[in-house]
C-alpha positions as a printed Julia matrix, in Angstrom:
404×3 Matrix{Float64}:
 -124.73  26.25   14.88
 -128.0   25.18   16.51
 -129.05  21.54   15.96
 -132.38  21.13   14.15
 -135.52  21.01   16.31
 -133.59  22.13   19.38
 -134.76  25.01   21.53
 -132.67  27.65   23.24
 -133.09  28.61   26.88
 -133.67  32.19   27.96
 -130.36  32.03   29.89
 -128.5   31.25   26.67
 -130.44  33.99   24.94
 -129.39  36.53   27.59
 -125.79  35.41   27.18
 -126.08  36.25   23.47
 -127.07  39.78   24.38
 -124.21  40.15   26.86
 -121.7   38.95   24.26
 -123.01  41.56   21.82
 -123.81  39.19   19.0
 -125.06  41.31   16.08
 -128.83  41.64   16.16
 -129.23  40.54   12.55
 -127.52  37.21   13.36
 -129.72  36.73   16.45
 -132.89  37.4    14.44
 -131.71  35.08   11.7
 -131.36  32.3    14.29
 -134.73  33.08   15.88
 -136.43  32.99   12.48
 -135.45  29.32   12.16
 -136.83  28.19   15.52
 -140.22  26.59   16.27
 -143.11  28.94   17.01
 -143.22  28.08   20.74
 -139.55  28.97   21.15
 -139.94  32.26   19.29
 -142.91  33.21   21.48
 -140.82  32.61   24.63
 -138.02  34.86   23.39
 -140.42  37.8    23.07
 -140.05  38.12   26.86
 -136.24  38.21   26.87
 -135.71  41.67   25.41
 -137.97  44.5    24.29
 -135.94  44.9    21.13
 -136.43  41.23   20.3
 -140.15  41.49   20.96
 -140.54  44.51   18.67
 -138.51  42.75   15.95
 -140.39  39.45   16.21
 -143.77  41.15   15.77
 -142.79  42.95   12.54
 -144.31  41.76    9.24
 -140.8   41.18    7.89
 -139.82  38.75   10.66
 -143.18  36.95   10.49
 -142.76  36.5     6.72
 -139.15  35.34    7.09
 -140.12  32.8     9.75
 -143.0   31.59    7.56
 -140.74  31.1     4.54
 -138.23  29.15    6.63
 -141.02  26.98    8.0
 -142.45  26.4     4.53
 -139.08  25.34    3.16
 -138.51  22.99    6.1
 -141.93  21.36    5.74
 -141.51  20.86    1.99
 -138.02  19.43    2.46
 -138.92  17.05    5.29
 -142.41  16.19    3.97
 -143.94  16.77    7.4
 -146.86  19.03    6.55
 -149.75  18.65    8.96
 -153.52  18.63    8.59
 -156.32  19.91   10.79
 -159.42  17.76   10.99
 -162.62  19.52   11.98
 -164.82  17.04   13.84
 -168.42  17.86   13.03
 -170.46  18.74   16.11
 -173.76  17.77   14.55
 -173.64  14.61   16.61
 -173.15  14.07   20.36
 -170.99  15.09   22.07
 -171.51  18.55   20.61
 -168.22  19.96   21.89
 -165.97  17.92   19.58
 -162.46  19.37   19.27
 -160.44  20.18   16.22
 -157.7   17.58   15.88
 -154.32  18.56   14.47
 -152.57  15.69   12.74
 -149.09  15.18   11.31
 -147.68  12.98    8.56
 -150.14  13.38    5.71
 -149.62   9.8     4.53
 -150.88   8.35    7.83
 -153.07  10.99    9.51
 -151.72   9.99   12.92
 -153.09  12.32   15.58
 -150.58  14.39   17.53
 -152.72  16.88   19.47
 -156.18  18.29   20.04
 -157.27  21.91   20.37
 -160.65  23.33   21.31
 -162.31  26.18   19.48
 -161.52  29.42   21.36
 -164.87  30.98   20.47
 -168.45  29.95   21.18
 -170.91  28.66   18.59
 -174.24  26.86   18.42
 -174.24  23.04   18.06
 -173.57  22.09   14.45
 -172.76  25.7    13.6
 -168.95  25.67   13.3
 -166.87  24.58   10.35
 -163.24  24.87    9.21
 -163.6   26.13    5.66
 -159.98  26.44    4.62
 -156.46  27.29    5.71
 -153.48  29.29    4.59
 -149.99  29.6     6.14
 -151.13  28.45    9.57
 -154.35  30.49    9.59
 -157.66  28.63    9.73
 -160.78  30.1     8.16
 -163.7   29.21   10.47
 -167.37  29.78    9.83
 -169.58  29.84   12.92
 -173.34  29.99   13.43
 -173.92  28.55    9.96
 -171.85  31.11    8.08
 -173.15  34.23    9.82
 -169.83  34.82   11.6
 -166.32  34.32   10.19
 -163.11  33.92   12.2
 -159.43  33.74   11.32
 -157.69  31.53   13.86
 -154.03  30.64   14.45
 -153.87  27.78   17.02
 -150.04  27.9    17.09
 -149.96  31.29   18.82
 -153.44  31.05   20.41
 -154.89  34.06   18.66
 -158.06  34.62   16.64
 -159.84  37.45   14.93
 -163.56  37.9    14.34
 -164.16  39.49   10.95
 -166.47  42.49   10.66
 -169.98  42.06    9.29
 -170.75  41.58    5.62
 -171.39  44.48    3.26
 -173.73  42.47    1.01
 -176.85  43.11    3.03
 -179.37  40.61    4.39
 -179.57  37.26    2.58
 -182.86  35.43    2.0
 -183.59  31.69    2.11
 -183.08  31.38   -1.65
 -179.47  32.55   -1.45
 -176.45  30.3    -1.13
 -173.02  31.34    0.19
 -169.57  30.13   -0.7
 -166.33  31.33    0.88
 -162.7   31.08   -0.26
 -159.49  31.95    1.58
 -156.25  33.02   -0.11
 -152.77  34.36    0.5
 -152.06  37.41   -1.66
 -148.34  36.95   -2.32
 -147.8   40.25   -4.14
 -148.88  42.26   -1.09
 -148.0   39.72    1.61
 -151.64  39.85    2.66
 -154.65  37.58    3.12
 -158.08  37.76    1.49
 -161.42  36.13    2.19
 -163.74  35.97   -0.83
 -167.45  35.57   -0.14
 -169.99  34.99   -2.93
 -173.77  34.89   -2.7
 -175.89  33.44   -5.49
 -179.22  31.76   -6.16
 -179.64  28.15   -5.06
 -181.89  27.33   -8.04
 -181.16  26.59  -11.66
 -182.44  29.63  -13.54
 -185.5   29.37  -15.76
 -185.0   32.99  -16.67
 -182.06  35.41  -16.28
 -181.23  35.89  -12.62
 -179.2   38.6   -10.87
 -175.47  38.02  -11.19
 -173.61  36.69   -8.12
 -172.68  39.25   -5.49
 -169.02  39.24   -4.49
 -167.25  40.8    -1.53
 -163.59  40.62   -0.48
 -162.15  40.98    3.01
 -158.51  42.15    3.21
 -156.67  41.39    6.45
 -154.35  44.42    6.33
 -157.35  46.75    5.92
 -159.64  44.76    8.24
 -162.65  45.52    6.08
 -164.96  44.14    3.38
 -165.69  45.74    0.02
 -167.82  44.82   -2.95
 -166.16  43.49   -6.09
 -167.84  43.58   -9.48
 -168.67  40.3   -11.21
 -166.97  40.85  -14.57
 -168.58  37.97  -16.53
 -171.98  37.99  -18.2
 -172.37  34.2   -17.97
 -175.28  33.0   -15.87
 -173.78  30.58  -13.32
 -174.91  28.22  -10.57
 -172.24  27.37   -7.99
 -171.99  23.63   -7.31
 -170.89  22.34   -3.91
 -172.11  18.7    -3.86
 -172.02  19.06   -0.05
 -168.27  19.09   -0.53
 -165.92  18.88    2.46
 -162.89  20.04    0.45
 -161.82  23.7     0.8
 -161.96  26.03   -2.19
 -158.59  25.37   -3.91
 -156.03  28.15   -4.35
 -153.87  27.48   -7.44
 -151.71  29.89   -9.46
 -152.93  32.84   -7.4
 -156.62  32.12   -8.02
 -159.48  30.53   -6.08
 -161.55  27.99   -8.01
 -165.21  27.0    -7.92
 -167.13  24.49   -9.99
 -170.19  26.07  -11.62
 -172.94  25.16  -14.02
 -173.54  27.56  -16.89
 -176.32  28.05  -19.4
 -175.32  29.2   -22.9
 -178.26  29.08  -25.28
 -179.77  25.63  -24.96
 -176.57  24.07  -23.62
 -176.01  23.35  -19.94
 -172.48  22.38  -18.92
 -170.09  22.42  -15.99
 -166.88  24.45  -15.91
 -164.39  25.83  -13.37
 -164.66  29.48  -12.39
 -161.4   31.11  -11.24
 -161.11  34.3    -9.18
 -157.67  35.92   -9.5
 -156.69  37.18   -6.05
 -154.47  39.94   -7.48
 -156.66  41.4   -10.25
 -159.94  40.38   -8.51
 -161.35  39.26  -11.86
 -163.16  36.05  -12.79
 -162.33  33.79  -15.72
 -163.69  30.49  -17.02
 -161.63  27.29  -17.22
 -162.65  24.13  -19.06
 -162.85  20.84  -17.18
 -161.31  17.63  -18.63
 -162.78  16.57  -21.93
 -164.27  13.11  -21.66
 -165.8   12.97  -18.2
 -169.52  12.15  -18.46
 -171.52  14.7   -16.49
 -174.8   12.74  -16.43
 -173.2    9.62  -14.93
 -171.0   11.38  -12.38
 -171.97  10.76   -8.75
 -169.62  13.35   -7.23
 -167.34  16.08   -8.6
 -164.7   18.09   -6.73
 -162.03  20.66   -7.45
 -158.86  20.44   -5.36
 -155.21  21.42   -5.2
 -152.51  18.78   -5.77
 -148.8   19.67   -5.7
 -149.66  23.32   -6.51
 -151.72  22.3    -9.56
 -155.47  22.32  -10.16
 -157.02  18.88   -9.69
 -160.44  17.55  -10.67
 -161.85  14.52   -8.85
 -164.85  12.57  -10.13
 -166.78   9.58   -8.83
 -168.73   7.58  -11.38
 -170.6    4.24  -11.34
 -168.94   1.26  -13.0
 -170.19  -2.16  -14.13
 -167.63  -4.27  -12.31
 -168.62  -7.08   -9.89
 -168.04  -5.99   -6.3
 -167.07  -2.42   -7.24
 -170.07  -0.08   -7.7
 -168.01   3.08   -8.27
 -164.57   4.44   -9.03
 -162.76   7.72   -8.41
 -160.74   9.4   -11.15
 -158.19  12.13  -10.44
 -157.24  14.59  -13.17
 -154.52  17.26  -12.94
 -154.08  20.35  -15.14
 -150.36  20.22  -15.96
 -150.24  23.7   -17.53
 -152.52  26.12  -15.76
 -155.25  27.54  -18.0
 -154.58  25.09  -20.85
 -157.6   22.79  -21.24
 -155.63  20.3   -23.33
 -153.16  19.76  -20.47
 -155.68  17.93  -18.26
 -154.2   14.5   -17.52
 -155.83  11.57  -15.72
 -153.35  10.41  -13.06
 -155.23   7.8   -11.02
 -158.32   5.61  -11.19
 -159.35   3.93   -7.91
 -162.28   1.45   -7.72
 -164.25   1.09   -4.45
 -166.36  -1.7    -3.02
 -168.99   0.79   -1.83
 -170.07   4.34   -2.59
 -167.83   6.76   -0.7
 -167.42  10.51   -0.41
 -164.11  12.34   -0.6
 -163.18  14.4     2.48
 -159.59  15.37    1.71
 -156.93  15.18   -0.99
 -153.47  15.79    0.41
 -150.36  17.14   -1.26
 -148.85  13.67   -0.86
 -151.55  12.16   -3.07
 -153.5   10.57   -0.21
 -157.3   10.56   -0.4
 -159.46  10.47    2.72
 -162.88   8.92    2.09
 -165.93   8.42    4.28
 -168.9    6.08    3.96
 -171.9    4.99    6.03
 -172.19   1.51    7.51
 -174.77  -0.71    5.85
 -177.97  -1.32    7.88
 -176.72  -4.61    9.36
 -173.42  -3.11   10.52
 -175.17   0.0    11.8
 -177.12  -2.06   14.35
 -173.88  -3.44   15.81
 -171.73  -0.3    15.73
 -171.9    2.77   17.94
 -170.47   5.03   15.24
 -172.39   5.28   11.98
 -169.5    6.43    9.82
 -166.36   4.68    8.63
 -163.27   6.23    7.05
 -160.44   5.02    4.88
 -157.18   6.69    3.87
 -155.87   5.68    0.44
 -152.41   6.37   -0.93
 -153.02   6.8    -4.66
 -149.43   5.9    -5.57
 -149.19   2.55   -3.74
 -152.28   2.25   -3.41
 -152.07   1.54    0.31
 -155.03   1.76    2.69
 -155.04   2.72    6.34
 -158.58   1.95    7.43
 -158.76   3.67   10.83
 -157.38   7.22   10.76
 -159.07   7.98   14.12
 -162.02   9.97   12.78
 -165.52   9.44   14.15
 -167.86  11.59   12.07
 -168.13  13.52    8.78
 -165.34  16.07    8.88
 -163.52  18.68    6.87
 -159.75  18.65    6.5
 -157.42  21.6     5.98
 -153.65  21.78    5.61
 -151.85  23.16    8.62
 -148.43  24.38    9.65
 -147.06  26.42   12.54
 -146.68  30.13   11.85
 -146.65  33.58   13.49
 -149.3   35.0    11.15
 -151.87  37.08   13.09
 -149.29  37.9    15.76
 -149.63  41.61   15.01
 -152.59  43.7    13.86
 -155.76  45.25   15.3
 -158.73  43.47   16.86
 -156.86  40.23   17.52
 -157.93  38.26   20.61
 -155.7   35.98   22.68
 -156.75  32.97   24.76
């Protein structure tokens, strides 16, 4: 029996082979080791290397890692440091312990991009979805194994200045595959019927894009609120917040894209939130359920706004929306991340007096919604996006994958 978190030397590994331990037992042991150890053992034997790079082994290792992270509550997060501000070569910081956001390592982007033109837009099973050059180029990147893949060009054609883009990233569990969903739509509220959104889907196993029909007749406007949160994947569907026009009524709903059927459907948001008085609105994932986060002004001395967090207990059932937390703030803040532990990462700008004395303009606070406990300095210096992260072997095999 191998103690947890212990590695095995190549000498010991060779001894296994000489003692003729059954290969299935060896692979079962390897599938429970950290990624760095597994990568070393690829050099021990050709048979081990060919087995480790199979989709079956990669999936088995991923499942073991997922179970371990869920059991030990040690999921990590990747913070993308915006390079809109000097120095322009800010790294991506990987962090552990979602309740504290303590930094454990830093990794540089392995590909080049223009200043301000890179962004981590989501993550899935250790893969990061990165948009570079302001969305013109998309990469899938696995920092654990130091590999990345540049996706082929879009099939939607050239976009004009009146077109907005939104991108979601999902694991397709039925096919053990990964999909990137890219949607283009008008940036204006329609005064007359507009063309329906254009949708394309990239499938990793096929390494290609294809158009997908928009199956709803509803006229929609995708809402981003300059949101830092990734597009949430819940119950096998990606979710966007959209505004719709039905007759003379304008309202906001959630639009879900089922990764398996590749069909859209509408979901109602919580009844009772006041759209006109809402400063910010976000969709997120919380403990594998769809969450809705709102920020609204309040008339309370010293607290100009409060955040409310709703969770849909039964997916697709509008009546199951339940308000879990209400958190007042002493200043207007913007949500950057909502972790599976229930921690919220907020950012705000110093007031003019503080700004004259401080080198950094931005301040951040991490709030545990259950305590609620604050950690006021999570070592972040600028507006950032946050994505969940774990070690995995995903992207180890396949065409057009670059190493660094």
